[in-house]
C-alpha positions in Angstrom: 106.9 85.3 48.2 107.6 83.7 51.4 108.3 87.4 52.9 105.0 88.6 52.0 103.6 85.7 54.0 105.7 86.5 56.3 104.4 90.2 56.8 100.7 89.4 56.8 101.3 86.5 59.4 99.8 88.5 63.1 101.1 87.2 66.1 98.2 87.2 68.7 99.0 87.5 72.5 96.4 85.2 73.9 97.5 84.7 77.0 96.0 86.3 80.7 96.1 89.6 81.3 98.0 89.6 84.6 97.5 93.4 86.0 94.3 92.7 87.9 96.5 89.8 89.7 99.2 92.8 90.5 96.8 95.0 91.4 94.8 93.4 93.2 97.8 91.3 95.7 99.1 95.3 96.2 94.8 96.8 96.9 94.3 94.2 99.5 96.6 93.9 101.5 97.4 97.8 101.6 94.0 98.2 102.9 95.0 95.8 105.7 98.2 97.4 106.7 96.6 100.8 106.4 93.9 99.6 108.5 96.5 99.1 111.2 98.2 102.7 110.3 94.9 103.6 110.5 94.7 102.2 114.2 91.8 99.6 114.4 94.5 96.4 115.6 97.5 96.3 116.3 100.3 94.7 113.6 99.7 90.8 113.4 100.4 87.4 111.8 98.0 88.3 108.7 99.8 91.0 107.4 102.8 90.1 107.3 101.7 86.7 105.7 99.6 88.8 103.6 103.0 90.8 103.1 104.6 88.0 102.0 102.2 86.1 100.1 99.5 88.4 98.4 101.4 91.3 98.4 104.9 90.0 97.8 104.9 86.7 95.4 101.5 88.1 93.7 103.1 90.4 92.8 106.1 89.2 91.8 104.4 86.4 89.6 102.6 89.4 88.2 105.5 91.6 87.3 106.9 88.4 85.3 104.4 87.6 83.1 103.7 91.3 82.6 107.8 90.8 81.3 106.2 88.6 79.0 104.0 90.4 77.5 106.4 93.9 77.1 104.7 96.1 79.3 108.7 97.5 81.2 105.6 99.5 83.0 103.7 97.1 84.5 107.2 94.8 85.1 109.0 98.2 86.9 105.6 98.2 89.0 104.5 95.0 90.1 108.0 93.0 90.8 109.2 97.0 92.6 106.4 96.8 94.9 106.3 92.5 95.2 109.7 93.3 96.7 109.1 97.0 98.6 106.5 93.6 100.7 108.8 91.4 101.2 111.3 94.2 102.3 108.7 95.6 104.8 107.6 91.8 106.2 111.7 91.6 106.9 111.8 94.7 108.4 109.4 93.8 110.8 110.5 90.0 111.6 114.3 90.1 111.2 115.0 92.1 114.2 112.1 89.2 116.1 115.1 86.4 114.6 117.1 88.4 116.5 119.2 88.3 113.1 119.3 92.6 113.2 118.3 95.4 114.8 114.9 97.3 115.0 114.7 100.2 112.4 114.6 103.1 114.2 112.4 105.8 113.1 115.1 108.0 111.4 116.1 104.5 109.1 112.4 104.0 108.6 111.8 107.8 107.1 114.7 107.4 104.9 112.8 103.7 103.5 109.3 105.6 102.8 110.7 108.3 101.6 112.8 106.4 98.7 109.5 104.7 98.1 108.1 108.0 97.7 110.3 109.6 95.2 110.2 106.0 93.1 106.2 105.8 93.4 106.0 110.1 92.2 108.7 109.2 89.2 106.2 105.6 88.2 103.4 108.4 89.0 104.7 110.3 86.0 104.7 107.6 83.5 100.9 106.3 84.1 100.2 110.1 83.3 100.1 107.9 79.7 97.8 105.3 81.2 94.4 105.4 82.8 92.8 107.3 85.0 92.7 104.5 87.6 96.3 103.6 87.7 97.1 107.9 88.2 94.6 107.6 90.9 96.5 104.7 92.5 100.4 106.0 91.8 99.5 109.9 93.1 97.8 108.7 96.1 100.1 106.3 97.0 103.3 108.6 96.4 101.0 111.3 99.0 101.2 107.2 101.3 104.6 107.1 101.4 105.2 110.9 101.7 103.2 110.8 104.7 104.4 107.6 106.5 108.1 109.2 106.9 106.3 111.5 107.8 104.6 110.1 110.3 108.3 108.3 110.7 110.8 111.3 111.1 108.4 113.8 114.2 106.9 110.6 115.6 103.6 112.3 115.7 101.6 109.6 115.8 98.2 111.5 113.9 100.2 111.9 110.9 100.5 108.2 110.7 96.8 107.2 111.7 95.5 110.7 108.6 98.3 107.8 106.6 96.2 105.3 107.1 93.2 106.2 106.1 95.0 107.6 102.3 96.1 103.6 102.6 92.8 102.5 102.7 92.0 104.7 99.9 94.8 104.3 98.1 94.8 99.9 97.8 90.6 100.5 97.5 91.8 101.9 94.8 94.0 99.2 93.7 90.5 96.7 94.6 88.8 98.7 92.3 91.2 99.4 89.1 92.1 95.8 89.6 87.9 93.9 89.4 87.5 97.0 86.9 89.7 95.1 84.9 88.6 91.2 85.2 84.8 92.7 84.2 85.5 94.1 81.9 87.1 91.1 79.8 85.3 89.1 81.6 82.5 90.6 80.0 84.1 92.0 76.7 83.0 95.4 77.1 83.6 98.6 79.1 81.3 97.4 82.2 83.3 99.1 84.9 85.1 102.9 84.1 88.4 102.8 84.7 
C-alpha cells in the first residue's frame, strides 16, 4: 500500500529556470566583445569586467542550477562558455601582469578553432531542442571559425566580419533568454523561440 501511494506521488520542480540567466550572460557579453571585433571601440575594462562577471560567473551559476535540474546539455554549455570567458580574460590580463607571454596568432587560432569544434558538436545536440538554440549554436560555431581564420591569416577584414556575425550571435542569445523570461512570466508563448 505504501508503494502504491509513493508511486502516485509526483515531485514537482518549483525552482526557477536558470537558462535565461546563462543566455543573457552569454549574449550581452558576446555582443559587447564583438562590437570591439567589428571595430566600434578598443578592448577595454568594460569587456573584461563583463567577461569575468556576467559572461563568466553568471553562466557558471546557471550551469550549477541546470545541474541540479538534471539538464546535462545546459550544464555543459553554460559551464563551458562561462569558463571560456574566464580563459579569454586571463589570456588578455596575464601578459599585462607579467605572468605569461602574449599568445601568438597561431596559438589564438588553435584556441578559437577548438572552441569552434566543441560548439559544432554542441550544435548537433540542439537539433533536439528549440530553433532559437539552434540559431545560437550554429552562429557561434561560425563565429569561432571566423575568428580563428582571422587570427591565423592576420586578415583584419575577416575579424571585422566575425565581429558583425558575433553581434548577431549575441543578439540571438539575448532574444532567446528574454523570450524565455517573458513566456514564463505570462504563462504562455508570447514570443516564439
